[in-house]
C-alpha positions as CSV (number, residue, x, y, z in Angstrom):
1,M,84.2,-82.8,-16.7
2,R,87.9,-82.7,-17.4
3,A,89.8,-80.0,-15.6
4,V,92.5,-78.3,-17.5
5,V,94.7,-75.4,-16.5
6,L,95.4,-73.0,-19.3
7,S,99.0,-71.8,-19.3
8,V,99.4,-68.0,-19.2
9,F,102.6,-65.9,-19.8
10,I,103.8,-62.4,-19.1
11,L,103.2,-60.3,-22.2
12,S,106.0,-58.4,-23.7
13,V,104.2,-55.7,-25.7
14,L,100.5,-55.5,-26.4
15,V,98.3,-52.7,-27.7
16,W,96.3,-50.5,-25.3
17,A,95.1,-47.0,-24.9
18,G,93.4,-44.9,-22.3
19,A,89.7,-45.4,-22.1
20,S,87.1,-42.6,-22.4
21,A,84.4,-41.6,-19.9
22,E,81.8,-43.2,-22.2
23,D,83.8,-46.5,-22.0
24,A,83.7,-46.4,-18.3
25,Q,79.9,-46.1,-18.0
26,F,79.1,-49.9,-17.9
27,V,82.4,-51.1,-16.4
28,A,82.8,-52.0,-12.7
29,A,86.0,-52.2,-10.7
30,I,86.0,-55.2,-8.3
31,L,88.2,-54.6,-5.3
32,D,89.5,-56.9,-2.5
33,G,89.4,-54.3,0.3
34,E,91.3,-51.5,-1.3
35,K,93.3,-53.6,-3.8
36,F,92.1,-54.1,-7.4
37,A,91.0,-57.6,-8.2
38,C,89.4,-57.5,-11.7
39,A,86.7,-55.8,-13.8
40,G,83.1,-56.6,-14.5
41,A,80.2,-55.5,-16.5
42,I,77.0,-53.8,-15.1
43,L,74.0,-55.9,-16.2
44,N,71.5,-53.8,-14.2
45,E,71.2,-51.8,-11.0
46,K,71.7,-54.9,-8.9
47,W,74.0,-57.3,-10.9
48,I,77.6,-57.5,-12.1
49,V,79.0,-60.3,-14.3
50,T,82.7,-61.2,-14.0
51,T,85.0,-64.2,-14.1
52,G,84.7,-66.8,-11.4
53,H,88.5,-67.2,-10.7
54,C,88.7,-63.5,-9.9
55,V,86.4,-63.7,-6.9
56,K,86.7,-67.4,-5.9
57,V,89.5,-66.7,-3.5
58,L,88.0,-63.5,-2.0
59,D,85.9,-63.1,1.1
60,P,82.6,-61.7,0.0
61,K,82.5,-59.3,2.9
62,D,85.8,-57.7,1.7
63,I,84.6,-57.1,-1.9
64,K,83.9,-53.6,-3.0
65,V,82.4,-52.7,-6.4
66,V,83.2,-49.2,-7.8
67,V,81.3,-47.8,-10.7
68,G,80.9,-44.4,-12.5
69,T,84.6,-43.5,-12.7
70,E,87.6,-44.1,-14.9
71,D,89.9,-44.2,-11.9
72,Y,88.6,-46.5,-9.2
73,T,90.5,-44.5,-6.5
74,K,88.5,-41.4,-7.4
75,P,84.9,-40.5,-6.4
76,G,82.3,-42.8,-7.9
77,Q,79.7,-45.1,-6.5
78,T,81.1,-47.8,-4.1
79,L,78.9,-50.8,-3.3
80,T,79.2,-54.0,-1.3
81,V,78.2,-57.5,-2.4
82,A,75.1,-59.3,-1.0
83,S,75.9,-62.7,-2.6
84,I,78.0,-64.4,-5.2
85,E,76.1,-66.6,-7.7
86,E,78.5,-69.1,-9.4
87,H,77.6,-71.0,-12.5
88,P,76.6,-74.5,-11.3
89,N,79.4,-76.1,-13.3
90,F,82.1,-73.8,-12.0
91,G,83.8,-75.9,-9.3
92,D,87.1,-74.2,-8.9
93,I,89.6,-72.1,-10.8
94,T,90.6,-75.0,-13.1
95,T,87.1,-75.4,-14.5
96,F,87.7,-72.6,-17.0
97,N,84.9,-73.5,-19.4
98,Y,82.3,-72.2,-16.8
99,D,84.4,-69.5,-15.3
100,I,81.6,-67.0,-14.7
101,V,79.9,-65.5,-11.7
102,L,77.2,-63.0,-11.0
103,L,77.6,-60.5,-8.1
104,K,74.4,-59.4,-6.5
105,L,74.9,-56.0,-4.9
106,A,73.7,-55.1,-1.4
107,S,72.2,-51.8,-2.8
108,D,71.3,-50.5,-6.2
109,I,73.6,-48.7,-8.6
110,K,72.3,-45.3,-9.4
111,L,72.2,-45.2,-13.2
112,D,73.1,-41.7,-14.5
113,D,75.2,-39.9,-17.0
114,K,78.3,-41.6,-15.7
115,T,76.9,-45.1,-15.0
116,R,74.7,-47.3,-17.2
117,N,74.1,-50.9,-17.7
118,I,74.9,-52.9,-20.9
119,A,72.6,-55.5,-22.5
120,L,73.7,-59.0,-23.5
121,R,74.0,-59.3,-27.2
122,G,71.7,-62.3,-27.6
123,S,73.7,-63.8,-30.5
124,D,77.2,-65.2,-31.0
125,I,80.3,-63.2,-31.9
126,Q,81.3,-63.2,-35.6
127,S,84.7,-64.0,-36.9
128,N,87.0,-61.0,-37.5
129,E,84.4,-58.8,-35.7
130,L,86.1,-55.7,-34.3
131,L,85.8,-55.7,-30.5
132,Q,86.7,-53.3,-27.8
133,I,87.8,-54.5,-24.4
134,T,87.7,-52.2,-21.4
135,G,89.3,-52.8,-18.0
136,W,92.2,-52.0,-15.6
137,K,95.8,-53.1,-15.3
138,Y,96.6,-55.3,-12.4
139,D,99.2,-52.9,-10.9
140,T,99.4,-49.5,-9.4
141,N,97.9,-47.8,-12.5
142,T,94.4,-47.1,-11.6
143,N,93.2,-45.5,-14.8
144,L,90.8,-47.4,-17.2
145,K,92.3,-48.9,-20.3
146,S,90.8,-50.0,-23.6
147,L,92.1,-52.6,-26.1
148,K,90.9,-53.2,-29.7
149,S,90.9,-56.8,-30.9
150,E,89.2,-59.1,-33.3
151,A,87.3,-62.3,-32.6
152,I,87.9,-65.9,-33.8
153,K,84.5,-67.5,-33.7
154,N,85.5,-71.1,-34.5
155,N,87.8,-72.6,-31.8
156,N,89.2,-75.0,-34.4
157,D,90.9,-71.9,-35.8
158,C,92.5,-71.1,-32.4
159,G,95.4,-73.4,-31.5
160,R,94.9,-72.8,-27.7
161,L,91.3,-74.0,-27.7
162,S,91.1,-76.4,-30.6
163,S,92.0,-79.6,-28.7
164,I,90.3,-79.0,-25.3
165,E,86.7,-78.7,-24.0
166,A,86.4,-74.9,-24.2
167,D,83.2,-74.2,-26.2
168,N,82.3,-71.4,-23.8
169,L,85.5,-69.4,-24.6
170,F,86.7,-67.7,-27.8
171,C,90.0,-66.4,-28.9
172,L,91.0,-62.8,-29.6
173,V,93.6,-61.5,-32.1
174,K,95.3,-58.2,-32.3
175,S,93.4,-55.6,-34.3
176,Q,95.3,-53.9,-37.1
177,N,93.3,-50.7,-36.3
178,E,95.0,-50.3,-33.0
179,T,98.0,-47.9,-32.9
180,H,98.8,-47.5,-29.2
181,T,101.3,-49.8,-27.5
182,G,102.0,-50.7,-23.9
183,E,102.8,-53.6,-21.6
184,L,100.1,-55.9,-20.3
185,G,100.2,-59.0,-18.2
186,P,97.9,-62.1,-18.0
187,R,95.9,-60.6,-15.1
188,D,95.4,-57.2,-16.8
189,L,91.9,-56.4,-18.0
190,Q,90.5,-59.7,-16.5
191,G,86.7,-59.6,-16.3
192,G,86.7,-56.6,-18.6
193,P,83.6,-56.2,-20.9
194,I,84.0,-57.0,-24.6
195,V,81.7,-55.0,-26.8
196,G,81.3,-55.3,-30.6
197,A,79.5,-53.5,-33.4
198,E,76.1,-53.8,-31.8
199,K,77.3,-52.0,-28.7
200,K,76.1,-54.9,-26.6
201,L,78.0,-57.3,-24.3
202,D,79.7,-60.1,-26.3
203,G,82.0,-61.4,-23.6
204,I,84.4,-60.8,-20.7
205,I,88.1,-61.3,-20.6
206,Y,89.3,-64.6,-19.1
207,T,93.0,-64.0,-19.6
208,L,95.5,-62.3,-21.8
209,V,98.3,-64.4,-23.2
210,K,101.7,-64.0,-24.7
211,P,101.2,-62.1,-28.0
212,K,101.7,-64.2,-31.1
213,K,98.6,-64.6,-33.3
214,I,96.4,-65.0,-30.2
215,I,96.4,-62.2,-27.6
216,G,93.7,-63.3,-25.3
217,L,90.9,-65.7,-24.3
218,A,87.3,-64.6,-23.4
219,M,84.1,-66.0,-22.0
220,R,81.4,-66.4,-24.7
221,L,78.5,-64.8,-22.9
222,N,75.9,-65.8,-25.4
223,N,76.3,-69.4,-24.1
224,F,75.4,-68.2,-20.6
225,S,72.5,-65.8,-21.4
226,K,69.8,-68.2,-20.3
227,W,71.6,-68.9,-17.0
228,I,72.2,-65.2,-16.4
229,K,68.6,-64.2,-17.0
230,E,67.2,-67.0,-14.9
231,T,69.5,-66.3,-12.0
232,I,68.7,-62.6,-12.0
233,Q,64.9,-63.4,-12.1
234,K,65.1,-66.0,-9.3
235,K,67.3,-64.0,-6.9
């Protein structure tokens, strides 16, 4: 399998807004000790899905997962990780086409009015589908953010992905329905859940990019649904 490193750039201005308490219910903050690393999505009481490159360089014993709060420094549920289950084709941070891992928690998340799981969609994203991304900035701002975008289903219509082996990713474009503005960098919102019209999990953010037509790249979770379900059942 060919290893390619996707170039990322610091964003100048990209749209974002504060997220609601409802948005935070299925989002997990993944910390390296006390420092924010990336976001993830709650699949059930025991499992979190996120990007592989986020946790590849971390010591599992130092990882904390915080759920049930819009601000990961404020009270919520804090859990540790029992194991990290990488996709078998994810070798290192350059194998971006399989950049996905599952975190098995050492104890169960208590699902309540502040914390819930989100189901996989079970079908592919649709072109021009309005999507909402939720996650955190990779800086000192500890409040949850949301970003509205639209999907490009066919990678041939996305210049960044049209000429490389990247069928497990899809491109995101800026939504005309978004009105808020703010600065975001390539590590912001990474691992953040992407939810469409069906209110189910379509993907997770791989990276944001310099805003032209394309503003970000995401993992296409429908392609991984079989592996995710089998891994959870076996472990």
